[in-house]
C-alpha positions as CSV (number, residue, x, y, z in Angstrom):
1,M,-6.5,-23.9,-44.4
2,T,-8.5,-26.4,-42.2
3,F,-7.3,-26.8,-38.7
4,R,-7.9,-30.0,-36.6
5,T,-8.6,-29.4,-32.9
6,A,-9.0,-31.7,-30.0
7,V,-11.1,-30.2,-27.2
8,M,-10.3,-32.0,-24.0
9,G,-13.4,-31.5,-21.9
10,A,-17.1,-31.8,-22.7
11,G,-18.5,-29.2,-20.2
12,S,-20.3,-26.1,-21.2
13,W,-17.4,-24.0,-22.5
14,G,-15.5,-27.0,-24.0
15,T,-18.6,-27.9,-26.0
16,V,-19.2,-24.4,-27.1
17,F,-15.6,-23.9,-28.1
18,G,-15.8,-27.0,-30.2
19,K,-19.0,-25.7,-31.8
20,L,-17.4,-22.4,-32.5
21,L,-14.4,-24.0,-34.2
22,R,-16.7,-26.3,-36.2
23,D,-18.8,-23.2,-37.3
24,A,-15.5,-21.7,-38.4
25,G,-14.9,-24.7,-40.7
26,G,-12.5,-26.7,-38.6
27,E,-12.4,-30.4,-37.8
28,V,-13.2,-30.8,-34.2
29,T,-13.3,-33.8,-31.8
30,V,-14.4,-33.3,-28.2
31,W,-13.1,-35.7,-25.5
32,G,-15.5,-36.4,-22.7
33,R,-15.2,-38.4,-19.6
34,R,-18.8,-39.7,-19.5
35,A,-20.1,-42.0,-22.3
36,T,-23.6,-40.6,-21.9
37,V,-22.5,-37.1,-22.8
38,V,-20.4,-38.3,-25.7
39,E,-23.2,-40.4,-27.1
40,S,-25.6,-37.5,-26.9
41,I,-23.2,-35.1,-28.8
42,N,-22.7,-37.7,-31.5
43,E,-26.3,-39.0,-31.9
44,R,-28.6,-36.2,-30.7
45,H,-26.2,-33.3,-31.5
46,E,-26.9,-31.9,-28.0
47,N,-25.1,-31.8,-24.6
48,P,-28.2,-31.9,-22.4
49,D,-26.2,-31.9,-19.1
50,Y,-24.6,-28.6,-19.8
51,L,-26.3,-26.9,-22.8
52,P,-29.9,-28.2,-22.9
53,G,-31.8,-27.0,-26.0
54,I,-28.7,-26.0,-27.9
55,E,-28.3,-27.8,-31.3
56,L,-24.7,-28.7,-32.0
57,P,-23.3,-29.1,-35.6
58,A,-23.6,-32.5,-37.1
59,G,-19.9,-32.5,-37.9
60,L,-18.9,-32.0,-34.2
61,R,-17.6,-35.4,-33.0
62,A,-17.1,-36.6,-29.5
63,T,-15.2,-39.6,-27.9
64,T,-14.2,-41.0,-24.6
65,D,-10.9,-42.1,-26.1
66,A,-8.2,-39.4,-25.6
67,A,-5.9,-41.0,-28.2
68,E,-8.6,-40.8,-30.8
69,A,-9.4,-37.2,-30.0
70,L,-5.7,-36.1,-30.0
71,E,-4.6,-37.8,-33.2
72,G,-3.3,-35.3,-35.7
73,A,-4.5,-32.3,-33.8
74,D,-3.1,-28.8,-34.7
75,F,-4.6,-27.4,-31.5
76,V,-5.3,-29.1,-28.2
77,A,-7.8,-27.1,-26.3
78,L,-7.8,-27.9,-22.5
79,A,-11.2,-27.3,-21.0
80,V,-11.1,-29.2,-17.7
81,P,-11.5,-27.6,-14.2
82,A,-8.4,-25.7,-13.4
83,Q,-7.5,-27.7,-10.3
84,T,-7.7,-31.0,-12.3
85,L,-5.4,-29.8,-15.1
86,R,-2.2,-31.2,-13.8
87,E,-3.5,-34.7,-13.3
88,N,-5.4,-34.8,-16.6
89,L,-2.7,-33.4,-18.7
90,A,-0.1,-35.8,-17.3
91,A,-2.2,-38.7,-18.6
92,W,-2.4,-37.1,-22.1
93,V,1.2,-36.0,-22.5
94,P,2.3,-39.3,-24.3
95,L,-0.5,-38.8,-26.8
96,L,0.1,-35.1,-27.7
97,P,1.0,-34.5,-31.4
98,P,4.6,-33.1,-31.4
99,E,3.8,-29.8,-33.1
100,S,0.4,-29.1,-31.6
101,V,-0.3,-25.8,-29.8
102,L,-1.8,-26.3,-26.4
103,V,-4.7,-23.9,-25.7
104,S,-5.9,-23.1,-22.2
105,L,-9.6,-22.4,-21.9
106,M,-9.4,-22.4,-18.1
107,K,-9.6,-19.4,-15.9
108,G,-7.9,-20.2,-12.6
109,V,-4.7,-20.3,-10.6
110,E,-3.4,-23.7,-9.2
111,L,-3.7,-24.3,-5.5
112,G,-0.5,-25.0,-3.8
113,T,1.8,-23.8,-6.5
114,C,0.1,-20.5,-7.4
115,R,0.9,-21.3,-11.1
116,R,-1.1,-19.9,-13.9
117,M,-2.6,-22.5,-16.2
118,S,-0.1,-21.8,-19.0
119,E,2.7,-22.4,-16.5
120,V,1.2,-25.8,-15.5
121,I,0.8,-26.7,-19.2
122,G,4.4,-25.8,-20.0
123,E,5.7,-27.7,-16.9
124,I,3.7,-30.9,-17.4
125,A,3.9,-31.1,-21.2
126,D,7.5,-29.9,-21.2
127,V,6.8,-27.6,-24.1
128,P,8.2,-24.1,-24.8
129,A,6.0,-21.0,-24.3
130,E,5.6,-20.7,-28.1
131,R,3.4,-23.8,-28.0
132,V,1.1,-22.6,-25.2
133,A,-1.8,-20.3,-26.0
134,V,-4.6,-18.8,-24.0
135,F,-8.1,-18.1,-25.3
136,S,-10.0,-15.6,-23.1
137,G,-12.8,-13.0,-23.2
138,P,-16.3,-12.2,-22.1
139,N,-17.6,-15.5,-23.3
140,L,-20.7,-16.8,-21.5
141,A,-21.2,-20.2,-23.0
142,R,-24.9,-20.2,-23.6
143,E,-24.8,-16.8,-25.4
144,I,-22.0,-17.9,-27.7
145,A,-23.7,-21.2,-28.3
146,S,-26.7,-19.2,-29.5
147,R,-24.5,-17.4,-32.0
148,Q,-24.9,-14.1,-30.3
149,P,-22.2,-11.6,-31.4
150,G,-19.0,-12.1,-29.3
151,A,-15.3,-11.8,-29.3
152,A,-12.2,-13.1,-27.5
153,V,-8.4,-12.8,-27.4
154,A,-6.0,-15.5,-28.6
155,A,-2.7,-15.0,-26.8
156,C,0.6,-16.7,-27.3
157,A,4.2,-15.8,-27.0
158,D,4.5,-16.9,-30.7
159,E,2.5,-14.3,-32.6
160,S,2.1,-16.6,-35.6
161,A,0.5,-19.3,-33.4
162,A,-1.9,-16.7,-32.0
163,Q,-2.8,-15.8,-35.6
164,R,-3.5,-19.4,-36.5
165,L,-5.8,-19.8,-33.5
166,Q,-7.5,-16.5,-34.5
167,T,-8.1,-18.0,-38.0
168,A,-9.4,-21.2,-36.5
169,A,-12.0,-19.5,-34.3
170,M,-13.3,-16.6,-36.5
171,T,-16.9,-16.9,-37.6
172,P,-19.5,-14.4,-38.9
173,Y,-20.7,-14.0,-35.3
174,F,-17.5,-14.3,-33.4
175,R,-14.4,-12.1,-33.7
176,V,-10.9,-13.0,-32.4
177,Y,-8.1,-10.6,-31.6
178,T,-4.5,-11.6,-31.0
179,S,-2.0,-10.8,-28.3
180,T,1.4,-11.9,-27.0
181,D,0.5,-11.0,-23.4
182,V,-0.3,-14.4,-22.0
183,V,0.2,-13.3,-18.4
184,G,-2.3,-10.4,-18.7
185,C,-4.9,-12.5,-20.5
186,E,-4.7,-15.3,-17.9
187,L,-4.8,-13.0,-14.9
188,G,-7.7,-11.1,-16.2
189,G,-9.7,-14.3,-16.6
190,A,-8.7,-15.8,-13.2
191,V,-9.2,-12.7,-11.0
192,K,-12.4,-11.5,-12.5
193,N,-14.1,-14.7,-11.2
194,I,-13.2,-13.6,-7.6
195,V,-14.5,-10.1,-8.2
196,A,-17.7,-11.6,-9.6
197,L,-18.1,-13.6,-6.4
198,C,-18.0,-10.4,-4.5
199,V,-20.4,-8.6,-6.8
200,G,-22.8,-11.6,-6.5
201,M,-22.6,-11.3,-2.7
202,A,-23.5,-7.6,-2.9
203,V,-26.4,-8.4,-5.2
204,G,-27.6,-11.1,-2.7
205,L,-27.4,-8.6,0.1
206,G,-29.7,-6.3,-1.9
207,F,-27.1,-3.7,-3.0
208,G,-27.7,-2.0,-6.3
209,A,-25.8,-0.9,-9.4
210,S,-23.7,1.8,-7.7
211,T,-22.2,-0.8,-5.3
212,Q,-21.7,-3.3,-8.1
213,A,-19.9,-0.6,-10.2
214,V,-17.6,0.2,-7.3
215,L,-16.6,-3.4,-6.9
216,M,-16.0,-3.9,-10.6
217,T,-13.9,-0.8,-10.9
218,R,-11.8,-1.4,-7.8
219,G,-11.6,-5.1,-8.9
220,L,-10.1,-4.0,-12.2
221,A,-7.6,-2.0,-10.2
222,E,-6.6,-5.2,-8.2
223,I,-6.2,-7.2,-11.4
224,T,-4.1,-4.4,-12.9
225,R,-1.8,-4.2,-9.8
226,L,-1.2,-8.0,-9.8
227,G,-0.7,-8.0,-13.5
228,A,1.9,-5.2,-13.4
229,A,3.8,-7.1,-10.7
230,L,3.9,-10.2,-12.8
231,G,5.1,-8.4,-15.9
232,A,1.8,-8.1,-17.9
233,D,1.0,-5.3,-20.2
234,E,-1.4,-3.0,-18.3
235,H,-3.2,-2.1,-21.5
236,T,-4.4,-5.7,-21.7
237,F,-6.7,-5.1,-18.7
238,A,-8.6,-2.4,-20.6
239,G,-9.5,-4.9,-23.3
240,L,-11.6,-8.0,-23.9
241,A,-9.6,-10.3,-21.6
242,G,-9.6,-7.7,-18.8
243,M,-12.5,-5.2,-18.5
244,G,-14.6,-7.1,-21.1
245,D,-14.5,-10.4,-19.2
246,L,-14.9,-8.7,-15.9
247,V,-18.0,-6.8,-16.9
248,G,-19.6,-9.8,-18.6
249,T,-19.0,-12.1,-15.6
250,C,-20.0,-9.6,-13.0
251,S,-23.1,-8.5,-14.8
252,S,-24.8,-11.6,-16.1
253,P,-27.0,-14.0,-14.2
254,L,-25.5,-16.7,-16.5
255,S,-22.2,-16.3,-14.6
256,R,-21.5,-19.2,-12.3
257,N,-19.3,-17.1,-10.0
258,R,-21.7,-14.3,-9.7
259,T,-24.6,-16.7,-9.0
260,F,-22.5,-18.5,-6.4
261,G,-21.9,-15.2,-4.6
262,E,-25.6,-14.2,-4.9
263,N,-26.6,-17.4,-3.1
264,L,-24.1,-16.7,-0.3
265,G,-25.4,-13.1,0.0
266,R,-29.0,-14.4,0.3
267,G,-28.0,-16.4,3.4
268,M,-27.1,-19.9,2.1
269,T,-24.2,-21.6,3.7
270,L,-21.1,-22.4,1.7
271,D,-21.9,-26.1,1.8
272,E,-25.5,-25.4,0.6
273,V,-24.3,-23.3,-2.3
274,I,-21.7,-26.0,-3.4
275,T,-24.5,-28.6,-3.3
276,V,-26.8,-26.6,-5.6
277,T,-24.0,-25.5,-8.0
278,K,-23.9,-27.9,-10.9
279,Q,-20.8,-26.5,-12.6
280,T,-17.4,-25.4,-11.4
281,A,-17.2,-21.8,-10.1
282,E,-13.4,-21.4,-10.6
283,G,-13.1,-18.4,-8.4
284,V,-14.1,-20.3,-5.3
285,K,-11.0,-22.5,-5.3
286,S,-8.7,-20.1,-7.1
287,S,-9.3,-17.2,-4.7
288,G,-6.9,-18.6,-2.1
289,A,-4.2,-19.2,-4.7
290,V,-4.6,-15.7,-6.1
291,L,-4.3,-14.1,-2.7
292,E,-1.2,-16.2,-1.9
293,L,0.3,-15.1,-5.3
294,A,-0.5,-11.4,-4.5
295,R,1.2,-11.7,-1.1
296,K,4.3,-13.2,-2.6
297,H,4.6,-10.1,-4.8
298,N,3.5,-7.6,-2.1
299,V,0.4,-6.6,-4.0
300,E,-2.6,-5.3,-2.1
301,M,-5.9,-7.0,-3.1
302,P,-8.6,-6.1,-0.6
303,I,-11.6,-7.5,-2.6
304,T,-9.8,-10.8,-3.0
305,E,-8.9,-10.8,0.7
306,A,-12.6,-10.2,1.6
307,V,-13.8,-13.0,-0.6
308,V,-11.2,-15.4,0.8
309,S,-12.2,-14.4,4.3
310,V,-15.8,-15.3,3.6
311,L,-15.2,-18.5,1.6
312,H,-12.3,-20.0,3.6
313,G,-12.1,-18.0,6.8
314,G,-15.7,-18.2,8.1
315,V,-16.1,-14.4,8.2
316,P,-19.8,-13.3,7.8
317,I,-20.4,-11.4,4.5
318,K,-21.6,-8.3,6.2
319,D,-18.5,-8.1,8.4
320,A,-16.3,-8.5,5.2
321,A,-18.3,-5.7,3.5
322,I,-17.7,-3.4,6.5
323,S,-14.0,-4.1,6.5
324,L,-13.9,-3.2,2.7
325,I,-15.7,0.0,3.0
326,S,-13.9,1.2,6.2
327,R,-10.4,0.9,4.7
328,S,-8.1,3.9,5.1
329,P,-8.8,6.7,2.5
330,K,-6.5,6.9,-0.6
331,P,-6.2,9.0,-3.7
332,E,-7.7,7.3,-6.8
333,R,-5.0,6.7,-9.4
334,Y,-4.8,4.1,-12.1
335,G,-3.6,0.9,-10.6
336,V,-3.7,2.1,-7.0
């Protein structure tokens, strides 16, 4: 069966997801806001603004017309910055095919509402949970674009919808697993960005692998605590959408969030880092919303607190590091 997908967003991951689905044999149209990007995808088979040097399939089409992209789509993959989802989706709702599955490629939590992306989608599009899916895993765009072996999780409350998305995205170089734990997959993707910011700060300060391993491990504990409080399956956080995504994002220099943190750790001001960062580092804006969500559910998240204090509270990085390491002693237990 051939699936038709509209990818709404022509940034790096949106473009790569479109390429992946095209490599899997699907019909794919990418919607882009800028005509120059769309023209380059159609005529040069490249997205030079986000993926210079990566050849895109000739059959991957792009358009600036949302109605054209969405017509007849089985899947609508949403690949816009998390904080712009509400506004963008509201404009597209009248154009959505009635039976389409809406797929979140975003990894963030909405400011002001503390809603996960699937919750925003369900609210704005007025669709049941069975029509909202999440696609998440350790997927660094340039590596997947180069057809390096990779994997992800397709999660949906409707297992058959998750299986259809699995089929649509499976290629010889990319494996897809299914899950019904939408909450866990989303939280793993959103919170790992915040941990990666902290790891990046540590790298920028000159700290080595031991410190980075501590932050990743305790970061996973934070993700698990919040997930448990929100009803996620704790086993999800040991998988691709949890530990896998966390390790990939915290370890790679291709990671926007880790790189953002590194620049801060090396002494750049927040405004300076924002200026030199060409693509969205979702953890920067989502960190405050994640911390607010944690406080609403009485979940302790010290790494997240430290990151928020640096990004939004003006606390020097070294002071935040001291506050983390000098916390009261505790036993180590899973999820503590």
